[in-house]
ZAKOLTOR-270191 format. One line per 3 residues: their letters; for each residue x, y, z of N, C-alpha, C. Coordinates in nm, 3 decimals. Layout:
N
A) X:Y:Z:X:Y:Z:X:Y:Z ~ ...;
//
This chain:
112
MLK) 17.420:12.904:8.134:17.479:12.856:8.010:17.548:12.722:8.035 ~ 17.536:12.634:7.939:17.600:12.504:7.951:17.750:12.517:7.935 ~ 17.823:12.435:8.008:17.968:12.435:7.996:18.008:12.391:7.856;
REL) 18.123:12.439:7.812:18.171:12.412:7.677:18.183:12.262:7.650 ~ 18.229:12.185:7.749:18.248:12.041:7.727:18.116:11.965:7.717 ~ 18.005:12.028:7.753:17.874:11.963:7.743:17.802:11.995:7.612;
RLR) 17.860:12.082:7.529:17.794:12.124:7.407:17.846:12.049:7.285 ~ 17.757:12.012:7.196:17.795:11.958:7.066:17.819:12.076:6.974 ~ 17.935:12.079:6.907:17.963:12.192:6.821:18.003:12.151:6.680;
KKS) 18.055:12.031:6.664:18.105:11.988:6.533:17.995:11.919:6.454 ~ 18.000:11.940:6.323:17.902:11.880:6.234:17.909:11.727:6.241 ~ 18.029:11.673:6.256:18.044:11.527:6.262:17.974:11.469:6.385;
GFQ) 17.976:11.544:6.497:17.905:11.499:6.617:17.755:11.493:6.597 ~ 17.701:11.595:6.531:17.558:11.597:6.501:17.522:11.483:6.405 ~ 17.603:11.464:6.302:17.572:11.360:6.202:17.574:11.221:6.263;
AIF) 17.668:11.196:6.353:17.675:11.064:6.417:17.550:11.036:6.499 ~ 17.502:11.137:6.570:17.382:11.118:6.652:17.259:11.102:6.565 ~ 17.250:11.181:6.457:17.136:11.166:6.365:17.136:11.027:6.302;
ANG) 17.252:10.975:6.268:17.260:10.845:6.201:17.231:10.729:6.294 ~ 17.278:10.737:6.418:17.269:10.622:6.508:17.170:10.637:6.623 ~ 17.120:10.758:6.647:17.035:10.782:6.763:16.889:10.747:6.739;
KNF) 16.817:10.737:6.849:16.672:10.717:6.843:16.605:10.852:6.853 ~ 16.493:10.868:6.783:16.425:10.997:6.789:16.291:10.985:6.862 ~ 16.261:11.091:6.934:16.136:11.105:7.007:16.084:11.246:6.981;
SAK) 15.955:11.264:6.994:15.903:11.398:6.969:15.797:11.435:7.072 ~ 15.784:11.564:7.090:15.684:11.621:7.179:15.623:11.741:7.107 ~ 15.542:11.813:7.178:15.469:11.924:7.119:15.562:12.037:7.073;
YAA) 15.666:12.066:7.153:15.750:12.182:7.125:15.889:12.148:7.074 ~ 15.929:12.023:7.077:16.062:11.986:7.031:16.068:11.838:6.997 ~ 16.166:11.804:6.916:16.199:11.665:6.888:16.340:11.641:6.939;
VYI) 16.371:11.518:6.974:16.506:11.488:7.022:16.561:11.364:6.953 ~ 16.690:11.362:6.938:16.765:11.243:6.898:16.854:11.209:7.016 ~ 16.848:11.084:7.060:16.925:11.040:7.176:17.015:10.925:7.134;
FKG) 17.142:10.938:7.170:17.241:10.835:7.140:17.320:10.805:7.266 ~ 17.337:10.678:7.295:17.414:10.640:7.413:17.561:10.641:7.377 ~ 17.630:10.743:7.424:17.772:10.760:7.394:17.857:10.745:7.517;
DKQ) 17.978:10.796:7.509:18.068:10.782:7.622:18.058:10.898:7.720 ~ 18.020:11.016:7.675:18.008:11.129:7.766:17.881:11.207:7.735 ~ 17.836:11.283:7.831:17.713:11.360:7.816:17.740:11.485:7.731;
SFG) 17.654:11.508:7.631:17.665:11.630:7.551:17.529:11.661:7.490 ~ 17.510:11.789:7.459:17.381:11.837:7.410:17.400:11.928:7.289 ~ 17.309:11.919:7.195:17.306:12.009:7.081:17.166:12.066:7.066;
FIA) 17.158:12.188:7.014:17.029:12.255:7.001:17.017:12.311:6.860 ~ 16.901:12.285:6.796:16.878:12.329:6.659:16.744:12.400:6.652 ~ 16.742:12.514:6.582:16.617:12.584:6.551:16.627:12.630:6.406;
SKK) 16.545:12.572:6.320:16.552:12.604:6.178:16.477:12.734:6.148 ~ 16.484:12.776:6.024:16.417:12.899:5.984:16.264:12.885:5.984 ~ 16.214:12.763:5.999:16.070:12.743:6.013:16.018:12.806:6.142;
IGN) 16.106:12.821:6.240:16.068:12.880:6.368:16.036:13.028:6.352 ~ 16.114:13.096:6.269:16.093:13.240:6.248:16.226:13.311:6.231 ~ 16.226:13.438:6.264:16.349:13.515:6.246:16.451:13.479:6.354;
SVQ) 16.566:13.544:6.351:16.675:13.506:6.441:16.639:13.527:6.588 ~ 16.558:13.626:6.617:16.516:13.651:6.755:16.434:13.532:6.807 ~ 16.341:13.485:6.727:16.257:13.373:6.768:16.336:13.242:6.776;
RNR) 16.429:13.222:6.681:16.512:13.101:6.684:16.600:13.099:6.808 ~ 16.661:13.212:6.839:16.748:13.218:6.957:16.669:13.200:7.086 ~ 16.547:13.253:7.092:16.464:13.235:7.211:16.429:13.088:7.229;
AKR) 16.396:13.021:7.118:16.362:12.879:7.125:16.481:12.799:7.179 ~ 16.600:12.827:7.130:16.719:12.755:7.178:16.749:12.790:7.323 ~ 16.727:12.914:7.363:16.748:12.953:7.503:16.654:12.878:7.596;
LLR) 16.528:12.864:7.554:16.432:12.789:7.636:16.478:12.644:7.655 ~ 16.519:12.582:7.546:16.563:12.442:7.554:16.689:12.428:7.639 ~ 16.784:12.519:7.622:16.907:12.514:7.702:16.879:12.533:7.850;
EVI) 16.784:12.620:7.883:16.752:12.646:8.023:16.688:12.523:8.088 ~ 16.604:12.453:8.014:16.545:12.329:8.068:16.655:12.231:8.102 ~ 16.751:12.216:8.011:16.862:12.123:8.034:16.948:12.170:8.150;
RLH) 16.978:12.298:8.156:17.062:12.351:8.263:17.002:12.322:8.401 ~ 16.871:12.338:8.413:16.805:12.316:8.541:16.794:12.168:8.579 ~ 16.788:12.081:8.479:16.762:11.939:8.505:16.879:11.849:8.463;
ILE) 16.997:11.904:8.448:17.111:11.826:8.398:17.148:11.710:8.490 ~ 17.127:11.726:8.619:17.160:11.619:8.713:17.062:11.503:8.706 ~ 16.945:11.526:8.647:16.844:11.420:8.635:16.861:11.339:8.507;
IKP) 16.946:11.384:8.416:16.966:11.317:8.287:17.083:11.221:8.298 ~ 17.069:11.103:8.242:17.175:11.002:8.248:17.305:11.058:8.192 ~ 17.417:11.028:8.257:17.545:11.090:8.220:17.611:11.036:8.093;
DLQ) 17.559:10.931:8.033:17.623:10.875:7.915:17.543:10.898:7.786 ~ 17.453:10.996:7.787:17.369:11.023:7.670:17.414:11.147:7.596 ~ 17.405:11.139:7.465:17.426:11.254:7.379:17.291:11.286:7.317;
IIF) 17.246:11.410:7.333:17.110:11.446:7.295:17.112:11.570:7.207 ~ 17.033:11.565:7.098:17.012:11.682:7.013:16.865:11.721:7.025 ~ 16.841:11.847:7.055:16.706:11.901:7.064:16.678:11.984:6.939;
IAR) 16.565:11.958:6.874:16.525:12.033:6.756:16.394:12.103:6.788 ~ 16.398:12.236:6.790:16.278:12.314:6.823:16.175:12.303:6.711 ~ 16.050:12.296:6.749:15.941:12.293:6.653:15.876:12.431:6.644;
AKI) 15.800:12.453:6.539:15.739:12.585:6.515:15.641:12.624:6.625 ~ 15.582:12.527:6.694:15.485:12.558:6.799:15.547:12.622:6.923 ~ 15.680:12.625:6.930:15.748:12.679:7.048:15.741:12.831:7.054;
KGV) 15.703:12.894:6.943:15.696:13.041:6.939:15.593:13.093:7.039 ~ 15.635:13.185:7.125:15.544:13.252:7.216:15.493:13.168:7.331 ~ 15.555:13.054:7.357:15.510:12.965:7.463:15.591:12.993:7.590;
SFI) 15.528:12.977:7.705:15.596:13.004:7.831:15.698:12.895:7.863 ~ 15.792:12.929:7.948:15.897:12.835:7.987:15.839:12.713:8.056 ~ 15.740:12.731:8.140:15.681:12.620:8.216:15.625:12.513:8.121;
EVE) 15.557:12.557:8.016:15.500:12.461:7.921:15.609:12.383:7.849 ~ 15.713:12.453:7.807:15.825:12.387:7.738:15.893:12.289:7.832 ~ 15.915:12.331:7.956:15.982:12.246:8.055:15.905:12.116:8.078;
TSI) 15.775:12.126:8.101:15.697:12.004:8.128:15.695:11.913:8.006 ~ 15.683:11.971:7.887:15.681:11.891:7.765:15.813:11.818:7.744 ~ 15.924:11.888:7.762:16.056:11.828:7.741:16.084:11.719:7.846;
MMM) 16.052:11.747:7.970:16.078:11.650:8.075:15.993:11.523:8.059 ~ 15.869:11.539:8.015:15.785:11.422:7.990:15.840:11.340:7.874 ~ 15.890:11.409:7.771:15.948:11.339:7.657:16.075:11.264:7.697;
LKR) 16.161:11.326:7.778:16.283:11.260:7.823:16.251:11.139:7.911 ~ 16.145:11.150:7.991:16.102:11.037:8.074:16.055:10.922:7.986 ~ 15.979:10.955:7.881:15.931:10.855:7.787:16.047:10.786:7.713;
ANA) 16.153:10.865:7.688:16.269:10.814:7.616:16.366:10.740:7.708 ~ 16.331:10.729:7.834:16.414:10.661:7.934:16.552:10.725:7.945 ~ 16.554:10.859:7.942:16.679:10.934:7.950:16.702:10.992:8.088;
LIL) 16.609:10.972:8.179:16.621:11.030:8.313:16.667:10.924:8.412 ~ 16.739:10.969:8.513:16.782:10.882:8.621:16.663:10.861:8.715 ~ 16.630:10.738:8.740:16.517:10.708:8.829:16.559:10.728:8.973;
K) 16.470:10.789:9.049:16.500:10.815:9.190:16.424:10.723:9.279;
//
């Protein structure tokens, strides 16, 4: 689970990123990225995904990708992940590769 200080929770935080951030999309999720002062993440799964079980699974998959790769993400980015309907029933490996490729395309990863 992500630490409390890394999570976006307020509506105003989400609105600021939607208004000022750049958006990128992949097969299983879309992201809005905003260069802010501290690292934070938000996760959204709408009712288009399915019932609450499917929405929560989609958000869990996205959170787990971030938890495993948080050290590879630039520390000054605020990112919102929006799950897409195609994420239903997909394995973690597929979601992970898709998200990481999208973050690389968005120049959100620290180059090694």
